[in-house]
N, C-alpha and C positions, 0 to 999 in steps of 0.2 A: 111380386112388386111390379107386375105388369111389363116385364122386360125379360131379355134372355141373358143368362150368364154363361161364360165359357171359361175353361181352365186349361192352362198349359203348364205342366209340371215336369221339370227335367231332373233326372237322377233319383236316387232313393230306391229302396227295395220295393218291388211292385206291389206286394201284398200290403205293406205298410202305407204306401201311397194311396192305394184303393181305399183302405180303411179311413185314412185322413180325409180323402175326398168325400166319402160318404158323410163324415162328420161335418165337413164344411158345407155341403149341400143341405144337410139337416139344419145347420145353423142359419142358413139363409131363409129356409122355410120358417124356422122359429122366429126370426126377426120380422118376417112378414106377418106372422100370427100376432106378434106383440104390438106392432106399430101401424098396421094398415088402418087407414081412416075409412076404408070401404067395408070393413068388417065390424059389425055392431058389437061383437063379443071380444074384440081386441082390447088389450089393457089400455092402450092410448085412447080408444073411443070411450071406454068406461071412465077413464081419468077425465076426459073432456066433459063428460056428462056429470061429473061430481060423484060418481058411484064408487070410486077408488081414490085413495091417497097414494102419493108416490111411494111412501114407505111400505105400502101393501103390494106394490108391483114387483115384478122381477127386477133384479139389480141392473140389468141392461137398460131399463127405462130411465133410472136415475142417471146412469152413465151418459146416455145419449142426451138427456135434457141438460146436463151440465156442460157437455161439449157444445150444444146448441146455444146455450147462454153465453159461452165464451165467443162463439162466432158472431153473435149479435153485438157483443161488446166491441170486438175488434172492428167490425164493419160499421159501427155507429148506427146500428139499427137497420141497415140495408139487407141483412140476413135476418129472417124472423121465423119463429116457430108458431106463428098464429096466422090463420086464414079466416077473414071475416069474423074476427074476434074469437075463433075457436082454436084450441090447441091442435097443431098440425106439424110435427117434426119431420115429415117425410123428406124435406129438402136436405137433410143430413143423413138419413138412415141408409140409403143405398150405398153411398161412399163408405160409410162406417162399416156396413155389413160386408162389402166386398173386400175392404182392407183387412178386416178381421179374418175372413176366410183365407186370404192370401198368407197371412202370418201363421195361421194354423197349419197350412200346408208346408210352409218354409221351415217349420220346426221339426219336420220328419227327418230322421237321421239319413244323411247321404243326399238329400235334395240340394241341388246347387242353384236352381232357378225356378221362379214361379211367376206366372202372369195370370191375373184374374181380370176378366173383362165383364163388367156389368152394364149392359146397355150402352156401350161405347166409352164408358169411363173405366180406366185401367189402372190397376196397382201392379207394379213390377218389383220383384225382389231377386237379388242375385243375378246370375247370367245364364243364358240358354246353353252356351258352349264356351269352352276356353277361347279367349281372344275374340269373342263376339258378343256384342251387347244387344239387349232388347231394343227394338225400334217400333214406334207406334205411328201409324198414319193418321193425320187429322183431316177429316172430311171437309171438303170445300162446300159451304152452305149455299153458295150461289151457282155451283156447277155440279149437279148430281153425278156421282161416280168419280169425281175428281178429288185430288188431295190439295189442301191448302199448305200443308207442311208435313215433314216427317221428323218426329222427336226421337232422339237417341238417348239411351240410359248409360252411355259409355262413361266410365270413371266414377260411377256411383252404384251402391248396392241397393238403393231404395229410390224409386221414382214413380210418381203417379201422374196421369194425364186425364183431366176432366173437362168436358165441354158443356156449356149451357147456351141455348139459343132457340130459334124458332123453326129451324129447318125440318126437324123430325116430328115435333109435337105441336107446332103452331105457337100461338101467344099464350103460353101456360105459366110464365114467370110473373109473379105479382109484385107490384110496388107496395112495400109495407106502409108507406105513408097514406096511400089512397085506398088500399084493399082491392084495387083493380089491376088489370094487366099492365105491366110496365110499358110506358111510352118511351121508347129509346131509339137511337139511331143505329143500334147494333143488330146484327143477325146472329152473331156467335162470339162467345168468349171461351178460349181454351186456356186453362191454367196448368202449369207444370210445377210440381212440388214433391217433396218426399212422401207425403201422406195423402191418400185419396180422400180421407175424411175431410181434410181442410181444403184440398184442391177443388172438391165438389162444391163446398160452401162458398169459397172465394169466387168461383166462376159465376155462381148464381147471383151473388151480391153485386159483382162488377157489372154484370149484364143489366141489372136494374138501375145502376147508377148512370149508364150511358158511357160513350167512348171516352170523352175527355176526363170526367171525374173518375171513371173506372180505371183508366190507365194510370192516372196519378196515384190512386190508392194502391193498386197492385204493385207499383214501383216501390211503395213504402214497406211492403211485407217482406221480411227476411226469408230467404229460401224459395221464394215464388217467382216464376217467370210466366209470361202470358202472351197470347196472340189474340188480337181483337179484330173482327171484320165487320165493317159497317154495311148498311143497306146500299150505300153508294159504291161498294166494292173497294173501299179503302182499307188497307191492312195496317194496323198499328201494333207494335211490339214493345215489351219492356226491354231495358238495355241489355240484360244478360241472356236473352232468349237465343241469340245467335250461337252461343256455346252449346246449346242443346239440339241444334238442327243437324240432321244427317240421317 
C-alpha cells in the first residue's frame, strides 16, 4: 500500500501470537493485491476496466465497496470511490485493512491489547497494561518533529486515530466535485473514533470540505471527535475532543 505497518501486541501465548501476526500480514498483502490501482492484475483494476463483475470478485471487494458507498452517503459525496471517473476505493482500503488486522490479532486467546499503525493511522484495541491506556501522538503538520496533541484511549476498549493532510504526501486529496486537488484552508484533519475504517474516511472527507464545513459535519457524527489545523496555524476541535486528550 506504499506505506509502513507496525504491530504492538500485548499478552497471548507467543506461538499463537506469531501465527496470528503472520496471518494479519498476509491479509494486508492480500488486500493490496486485490485493491491496488497500480497493479493491472488487481481485481479492482480489472473491475474498473469492465473485465470483472463484483460478483466474480473476492468477497472482500463487495464488502469494501459497500462500506465506501455508506461513507459516500454519510458525507454527502465528499468521500468518493471514483478518481477522474475511474473506480478507486483506495481511500477506504488502508483503514479497513489495518482495522481488520488488529481485530484478527485481538481474537487470539490471552491477548489483552493490540495497536496496529498503518502509515500513521492507528487502530487500538484493549489496553497495553493494567491501569495504563494506549496513547497516540498526533504530528504537528506545521512543526516537523513536534506534536499537535496526544490522544488517550483511557476508558474505552476500541479507539482509532486517523489523519488526512498535506504534510507527508502533499496535495493528494481530491475534491470529488471537481476531480482536482482539494482547495482548502486546512493542512491536517485528525479524527478519533472507535473504528479506523470510518475514522480514515471521515478525515479525508472533512479535509476536502475545509475547516468550517468540515468541523460542523464532524460535530454531527456520533462517536467521532476531531482536531483540525489550518494553514494559518489555527486549531479547531470538536466539542468532545478534550476528553480524549492526554
